[in-house]
N, C-alpha and C positions, 0 to 999 in steps of 0.2 A: 496420479498427479505428482509432479515433481515440485521441488522447493520454490522454483521461480514462479510456477503457476499458483502455488499456495499463497505466496507473498502477493502476487497480482490480485488474487481474489480478496485477500484480507485488507490490502490497502484500499481497494475500491469500496469494500463494505464499510470500512472505518470512515472513509471520506464521505460516503453517502449518509452515514449515521451522524456525522458532524455537519451535515447540510452545506458541504463545501463543493465548489466547482474544482475541476482540475487546475484551473488557473490560480484559484485562491490557495489551494494546497501547495502547488509548485512555488508560489511566491513565499509562503510561510516557511517552506523547507529550503529555499534558495536554489531551486531547480528550474529548468525550463518546463513549460507545460508540455512540450513535445516529448521530452525525456520521460516525464511522469506518465504520459499516455503510453509510451513504449513499455514502461514497467507494468502498468495496469493490463496491458495486452500480453504480458509475458514474452515480449519480443527481446528483452534484454534482462540480464541478471544484475541486480543492484549490488553495490559494494556494501560492506558493513557500515561505512561512514554514511552512505545514503540511507540505509535502513535506520540508523540512529536519527538522522535529520527528519525523516518522514515520521517516525514514531513521536519525536518531540513535537512536531507540527500538528500531529493528530491527537496528542495528549494521551498516548497509550505506551505501554511497555514494549520495547522492541520485540520481545519474545512473542507477543500477541500477533505480530505481523508475519511470523514464520511458523506459527502453530497450525497444524491441520485440524480443522473443525469437522467433527463427524455428526451424523444424524440430521434432523430436520433443519437446524440452523445452517448447515453447510450447503443445503440445496436451495437457499433463497436466492 
């Protein structure tokens, strides 16, 4: 799994944990829902600026969005 895929998985997981739709998260982060969808499908690589905006909107540390999670939690 490359870093783009790791971030895609972690953004989606954090969004679901926060009970947010893509539209809600995109609005909070100042992104388009279409672009956020592309990030979550690992079709595009987000910039550091976008990583920071997503982390802020999700209420997590930016490092959490690019950290590979191993074990049972990673398979959810």
